[in-house]
TORTI-83404 format. One line per field, with one value per residue: residue number from 1; x, y, z of N, C-alpha, C, O in turn. Coordinates in Angstrom, 3 decimals, decimal comma, m for minus. Each point is the difference from the previous one (the first is absolute). Layout:
% residues N
resi: (NUM  ...)
nx: (X  ...)
ny: (Y  ...)
nz: (Z  ...)
cax: (X  ...)
cay: (Y  ...)
caz: (Z  ...)
cx: (X  ...)
cy: (Y  ...)
cz: (Z  ...)
ox: (X  ...)
oy: (Y  ...)
oz: (Z  ...)
//
This chain:
% residues 84
resi: (1  2  3  4  5  6  7  8  9  10  11  12  13  14  15  16  17  18  19  20  21  22  23  24  25  26  27  28  29  30  31  32  33  34  35  36  37  38  39  40  41  42  43  44  45  46  47  48  49  50  51  52  53  54  55  56  57  58  59  60  61  62  63  64  65  66  67  68  69  70  71  72  73  74  75  76  77  78  79  80  81  82  83  84)
nx: (13,805  0,347  m0,160  1,773  m0,408  1,421  1,373  1,750  m0,271  0,228  2,025  1,218  m0,733  0,876  1,303  2,091  1,620  0,732  1,527  2,146  1,124  0,856  1,982  0,815  1,398  0,586  0,351  1,738  m0,427  1,440  0,672  1,108  m1,530  0,151  m1,044  m0,596  m0,289  m1,850  0,378  m1,307  m0,746  m0,150  m0,713  m0,303  m0,541  m1,162  0,496  m1,655  0,296  m1,037  0,894  1,948  0,006  m0,497  1,652  1,422  m0,545  0,654  2,236  m0,213  1,369  m1,713  m0,798  0,809  m1,548  m1,700  0,141  m0,510  m2,165  m1,057  0,278  m1,266  m2,113  0,136  0,120  m2,013  1,713  m1,843  1,531  m1,518  m0,659  0,549  1,213  m0,246)
ny: (m5,823  1,052  m1,455  m0,923  2,117  m1,319  1,624  m0,840  m0,499  1,795  0,743  m1,021  0,718  1,690  m0,939  m0,668  1,538  0,515  m1,421  0,218  1,535  m0,605  m0,883  2,076  m0,720  m0,455  2,166  m1,233  2,180  m1,514  1,441  m1,399  m1,290  1,638  m0,542  m0,896  m2,191  1,152  m2,193  1,615  m2,025  0,253  1,792  m2,198  1,543  m0,513  m1,261  1,502  m2,175  0,074  m1,560  0,504  1,271  m0,990  m1,162  1,178  0,691  m1,735  m0,053  1,218  1,100  m0,715  0,641  0,823  m0,674  m0,930  m2,168  m1,513  m0,360  m1,427  m2,191  m0,837  m0,650  m2,068  m1,352  m0,613  1,295  0,815  0,641  1,618  0,681  1,823  m1,688  0,276)
nz: (7,271  m1,923  m1,696  1,032  m0,684  m1,114  0,758  1,100  2,190  1,328  0,613  1,586  1,974  m1,236  m1,551  0,480  m0,137  m2,044  m0,849  0,633  m1,217  m2,013  0,592  m0,444  m1,581  2,115  m0,511  0,769  m0,408  m0,864  1,605  m1,332  m1,045  m1,521  1,914  m1,992  0,306  m0,596  0,005  m0,821  0,555  m2,225  1,135  0,026  m1,543  1,807  m1,783  0,049  0,334  m1,997  m1,329  m1,001  m1,856  m1,935  m0,943  m1,261  m2,067  m1,248  m0,131  m1,878  1,395  1,258  m2,007  1,947  m1,489  1,109  0,554  m1,563  m0,516  1,353  m0,407  m1,665  0,388  0,853  m1,776  m0,743  m0,622  0,990  1,535  m0,394  2,025  m1,222  m0,836  2,198)
cax: (0,250  0,449  1,436  0,912  0,731  0,957  m0,206  0,483  m1,002  m1,151  0,370  0,271  m1,106  m1,249  m1,120  m0,443  m0,549  m1,305  m0,936  m0,309  m0,859  m1,323  m0,599  m0,325  1,152  0,625  1,444  0,775  1,168  1,151  1,178  1,138  m0,484  m0,899  m1,319  m0,281  m1,362  m0,878  m0,799  m1,223  m0,951  m1,151  m1,288  m0,821  m1,421  m0,340  m1,385  m0,829  m1,199  m1,283  m0,428  0,716  m0,521  m1,359  0,133  0,485  m1,075  m1,123  0,160  0,269  m1,131  m0,969  0,205  m1,215  0,136  m0,285  1,119  1,137  m0,233  0,172  1,440  0,581  m0,445  0,681  1,393  0,150  m0,842  m0,767  m0,043  0,468  1,000  1,385  0,809  1,095)
cay: (0,199  m1,202  m0,271  1,086  m0,146  1,081  0,842  m0,766  m1,044  0,675  0,372  m1,166  m0,957  0,766  m0,769  m0,953  0,765  0,509  m1,132  m0,280  1,101  m0,250  m1,083  0,495  0,033  1,297  m0,067  1,114  0,174  0,542  0,474  m0,158  m0,612  0,897  0,075  1,304  0,084  m1,171  m0,255  m0,721  m0,013  0,896  m0,659  0,033  m0,257  m1,321  m0,152  m0,812  m0,352  0,385  m1,097  0,131  1,173  m0,336  m0,911  0,776  0,863  m0,819  m0,251  1,266  0,439  0,893  1,422  0,766  1,168  1,242  0,256  0,365  1,386  0,859  0,060  0,903  1,357  0,461  0,384  0,714  1,169  0,064  1,385  0,268  1,072  m0,483  m0,096  0,826)
caz: (m1,419  m0,669  m0,021  m0,351  m1,255  m0,204  m1,174  m1,150  m0,285  m0,608  m1,364  m0,845  0,017  0,060  m0,556  1,025  1,126  m0,436  0,032  1,403  0,452  m0,575  0,781  1,327  0,902  0,261  0,169  0,525  m0,865  0,731  m0,722  0,915  1,236  0,723  m0,644  m0,611  m0,523  0,019  m1,201  0,352  m1,112  0,090  0,278  m1,209  0,180  m0,521  m0,409  0,881  m0,767  0,576  0,866  1,269  0,710  0,445  1,137  1,145  0,496  0,465  1,430  0,692  0,827  m0,643  0,255  0,285  m0,866  0,737  0,921  m0,838  m0,432  1,176  0,261  m0,999  0,299  1,209  m0,271  m1,266  m0,135  m1,244  m0,402  m1,352  0,083  m0,172  1,219  0,321)
cx: (0,507  1,501  0,803  0,701  0,940  m0,382  0,416  m1,001  m1,233  0,286  0,118  m1,167  m1,363  m1,206  m0,589  m0,633  m1,370  m1,044  m0,423  m0,851  m1,435  m0,739  m0,268  1,155  0,553  1,487  0,513  1,256  1,112  1,067  1,138  m0,448  m0,964  m1,355  m0,276  m1,421  m0,750  m0,715  m1,208  m0,946  m1,107  m1,238  m0,867  m1,451  m0,317  m1,490  m0,724  m1,306  m1,268  m0,518  0,662  m0,541  m1,397  0,049  0,467  m1,125  m1,206  0,069  0,311  m1,217  m0,901  0,304  m1,361  0,134  m0,234  1,137  1,234  m0,117  0,203  1,486  0,698  m0,364  0,707  1,416  0,185  m0,977  m0,711  m0,097  0,605  1,125  1,417  0,743  1,162  0,677)
cy: (m1,314  m0,171  1,242  m0,325  1,190  0,809  m0,751  m1,093  0,606  0,331  m1,226  m0,980  0,657  m0,779  m0,965  0,729  0,558  m1,111  m0,286  1,108  m0,222  m1,105  0,402  0,085  1,420  m0,200  1,238  0,063  0,644  0,502  m0,021  m0,509  0,840  0,040  1,413  0,126  m1,300  m0,088  m0,804  0,027  1,012  m0,797  0,166  m0,246  m1,337  m0,032  m0,907  m0,256  0,449  m1,076  0,092  1,155  m0,287  m0,900  0,740  0,844  m0,782  m0,211  1,272  0,401  0,961  1,443  0,649  1,329  1,302  0,336  0,423  1,456  0,963  0,144  0,941  1,454  0,573  0,504  0,838  1,159  m0,029  1,435  0,179  1,038  m0,571  m0,030  0,975  0,841)
cz: (m0,593  0,044  m0,407  m1,306  m0,136  m1,232  m1,263  m0,384  m0,658  m1,457  m0,903  m0,083  0,000  m0,535  1,018  1,185  m0,354  0,017  1,435  0,614  m0,478  0,752  1,448  0,978  0,130  0,263  0,718  m0,853  0,821  m0,957  1,006  1,365  0,807  m0,719  m0,513  m0,544  0,126  m1,340  0,445  m1,185  0,230  0,360  m1,230  0,359  m0,652  m0,338  0,989  m0,739  0,731  0,944  1,370  0,823  0,540  1,225  1,251  0,591  0,502  1,507  0,795  0,840  m0,770  0,375  0,221  m0,731  0,758  0,971  m0,787  m0,442  1,160  0,349  m0,982  0,292  1,230  m0,282  m1,265  m0,065  m1,351  m0,520  m1,391  0,000  m0,158  1,336  m0,051  m0,937)
ox: (0,034  0,679  m0,513  0,471  m0,298  m0,789  m0,669  m0,275  m0,600  m0,841  m0,529  m0,116  m0,956  m1,105  m1,216  m1,018  m0,904  m1,140  m1,179  m0,874  m0,964  m1,231  m0,488  m0,202  m0,057  0,433  m0,604  0,705  m0,228  0,113  m0,074  0,536  m0,465  m0,049  0,168  m0,430  0,558  m0,463  0,137  m0,025  m0,371  m0,154  m0,198  m0,321  0,432  m0,823  0,495  m0,659  m0,015  m0,632  m0,655  m0,220  m0,319  m0,769  m0,489  m0,194  m0,792  m1,033  0,225  m1,131  0,449  0,496  m0,914  0,786  0,719  0,387  0,736  0,971  0,585  0,461  0,876  0,852  0,218  0,510  1,044  m1,192  0,587  m0,758  0,952  0,762  0,307  m0,278  0,574  0,950)
oy: (m1,022  0,618  0,917  m1,119  1,096  m0,435  0,100  m0,205  m0,605  m0,219  m0,008  m0,736  m0,520  0,136  m0,070  m0,439  m0,021  0,223  m0,217  m0,275  0,192  m0,026  m0,805  0,379  0,782  m1,099  1,071  m0,997  0,964  m0,472  0,659  0,400  m0,438  0,274  0,982  1,094  m1,048  1,009  m1,084  0,981  0,285  m1,158  1,109  m0,817  m0,278  0,583  m1,066  0,937  0,142  0,310  m0,201  m0,134  0,357  0,194  m0,264  0,012  0,511  m0,060  m0,066  m0,360  0,716  0,277  m0,125  0,855  0,973  1,162  0,888  0,753  1,068  1,093  0,771  0,886  1,208  0,846  0,635  m0,152  m0,397  0,276  m0,688  0,090  m1,078  0,778  0,254  0,692)
oz: (0,685  0,819  m0,641  m0,205  0,473  m0,839  m1,029  m1,183  m0,889  m0,871  m1,111  m0,979  0,574  0,527  0,179  0,535  0,835  0,407  0,276  0,822  0,742  0,021  0,792  1,153  m0,949  0,347  m0,071  m0,152  0,731  m1,131  1,037  1,033  1,052  m1,200  0,724  m0,363  0,326  m0,533  0,565  m0,744  1,139  m0,391  m0,497  0,862  m1,119  0,707  0,367  m0,452  1,222  1,010  1,023  1,203  1,135  0,942  1,098  1,215  0,792  0,667  1,208  m0,325  m0,895  1,092  m0,816  0,408  m0,225  0,125  0,429  0,065  m0,179  0,332  0,391  m0,066  0,087  0,733  m0,156  0,267  m1,007  m0,929  m0,369  m0,963  0,508  0,913  m1,059  0,365)
//
């Protein structure tokens, strides 16, 4: 985890701590010297350009469509009847 901060530091320095969270830093919060919680940044979805995705898939292995379909059929039922 990240650095330890006291409850008082969290209260008095919340702006700075929020900025550091936004930059990806995590914290352990203590009260009377005892750890009581963790502050971690949320995982954010990041935009990936079409060029990047195209480059990634350009080097990906080829997919055998018939084998892929067979693999799906082996594990997924095509029955229309409702389940359970």
